[in-house]
C-alpha positions, 0 to 999 in steps of 0.5 A, spaced: 493 498 337 495 491 340 499 495 345 493 499 347 489 492 348 495 489 352 495 495 357 487 495 357 488 488 359 493 489 364 489 494 367 482 490 367 486 484 371 489 489 376 483 493 377 479 487 378 484 484 383 484 491 387 476 491 388 476 483 390 482 485 395 478 491 398 474 486 402 480 482 405 481 486 411 474 486 414 473 479 412 479 476 415 478 480 421 471 478 422 473 471 421 479 471 426 475 473 431 472 466 431 477 461 427 484 460 429 489 464 424 492 458 421 486 454 421 483 460 416 489 460 412 489 452 411 482 452 409 482 458 405 488 456 401 486 449 400 479 452 397 483 457 392 488 451 390 482 446 388 479 452 385 485 453 380 486 446 379 478 445 377 478 451 373 485 449 369 482 442 368 475 445 365 479 450 361 484 447 357 486 440 361 492 438 365 497 439 359 500 446 362 501 442 369 506 437 365 510 442 362 514 443 368 519 439 371 521 437 378 526 443 378 520 448 376 515 446 381 521 446 386 522 454 384 514 455 384 514 451 391 519 456 394 515 462 391 509 460 394 512 459 401 515 466 401 510 470 398 503 466 400 505 462 406 509 467 410 506 473 407 499 471 409 501 468 416 504 474 418 499 479 415 493 475 419 497 475 425 498 483 424 490 483 423 489 479 430 494 484 433 491 491 430 485 494 428 484 492 421 485 499 418 492 500 421 494 493 419 491 494 412 495 500 411 501 497 414 501 491 409 500 495 403 507 497 403 508 491 398 507 495 392 513 500 394 517 494 395 515 491 388 518 498 386 524 497 390 526 490 388 524 491 381 530 496 381 534 491 384 533 485 381 530 487 374 534 493 373 528 498 372 530 505 373 528 509 380 528 516 379 529 522 384 521 523 383 520 515 384 525 515 391 521 521 393 514 518 392 517 512 396 519 516 402 512 520 402 509 513 402 513 510 408 512 517 412 505 514 412 507 508 416 511 513 421 505 517 422 500 511 423 505 507 428 506 513 432 499 516 432 495 511 434 489 513 438 488 507 442 485 502 436 490 497 437 487 490 440 494 486 442 501 487 441 502 493 437 509 493 436 509 485 434 503 487 429 506 492 426 513 488 425 509 483 422 505 487 417 511 490 414 515 484 414 509 481 410 509 487 405 517 485 404 515 478 403 510 479 398 513 485 394 519 480 393 515 474 391 512 479 385 518 481 383 521 474 383 515 471 380 515 476 374 523 474 373 521 467 372 516 468 367 512 461 368 504 460 367 501 464 373 495 459 373 500 453 375 504 458 379 498 460 384 496 453 384 502 450 387 503 457 391 496 456 395 497 448 395 504 449 399 501 454 403 495 449 405 500 444 406 505 449 411 499 451 415 495 445 416 501 442 421 501 449 424 494 449 426 494 442 428 500 443 433 499 450 436 491 451 435 485 448 437 481 446 431 474 450 431 469 447 426 466 452 421 459 454 422 454 454 416 454 462 417 462 462 416 463 457 410 460 463 405 465 468 408 471 462 408 469 460 401 469 467 398 476 468 401 479 462 398 476 462 391 475 469 390 480 473 394 486 467 394 484 464 387 482 469 383 485 475 386 492 473 386 492 470 379 489 476 376 494 480 380 500 476 378 497 476 370 497 483 370 504 484 373 507 479 369 504 482 362 506 489 365 512 493 362 513 497 368 512 494 375 511 500 378 505 502 374 501 496 376 504 496 383 501 503 384 494 501 383 494 497 389 494 503 393 487 504 392 485 497 396 487 501 403 482 506 401 476 501 399 478 497 405 477 503 410 470 504 407 469 497 408 471 496 415 468 502 417 461 499 414 461 492 416 466 492 422 463 499 425 471 501 426 471 509 427 476 512 422 482 515 426 485 521 424 492 518 424 489 512 419 486 518 414 493 522 415 497 516 413 493 514 407 493 521 405 501 521 405 501 514 402 496 516 396 500 522 395 506 518 394 502 514 388 500 520 385 507 523 385 510 517 382 504 517 377 506 524 375 513 522 373 510 517 368 505 522 365 510 528 364 514 523 359 
């Protein structure tokens, strides 16, 4: 009974994060048309960090923050730099160079990266069927990259490389974070704080600061508080409590499907045949891996 409740709790956290994240591609794409990349990253990261601090203080005070020493916070800062700052910066750049549907699908290779790094660092078994699922999903990237239909708005090669590297960074972050087994509210608070600190000098040195209008603040706050603060925290909690990382990682592949719909509706982006075929291949890899688990 307890195991079933724990499994249900993991699913609720993961599915809730998936629903929130489905708004990311279209939201970031629309914001980046008017706001410089690292300015948007700084503002949204700061909002996420402050929200998590306030939430923790209201919920249980600051005792949990005093439970870690300098070494613990250094580890959290390193995780935040790898999995949040680098990941977000690379993904935002990819979104600025590609159509959101392309960047979203490429970015969501990170669940497969979780499977790979879980096998390498956590000793989780990768079967032949799992390997086939990985190859099937990666074939979707090949189809998308080679089959663009004129939707790229910038440097397609650099945009693709940025999204794939971002996926690698976040996949590694998720696995290292699970291995550390630290309080996820503290980890994500530090991660978003480090991201804000890193993004601020970058935007001041390389970009022209653009004041946000009153119509842009709601989108930025949604992105900072819910997508960053709530979404990443719930995902980290789901992954931390899961017995098998691949089982949770699979759920993330519903985000591109939802994101394609959101982008088509809000940004009026036409769904290309290459994007749809790539999505079918990627989802096929997930279904193949799910079949492996159901057969046990």
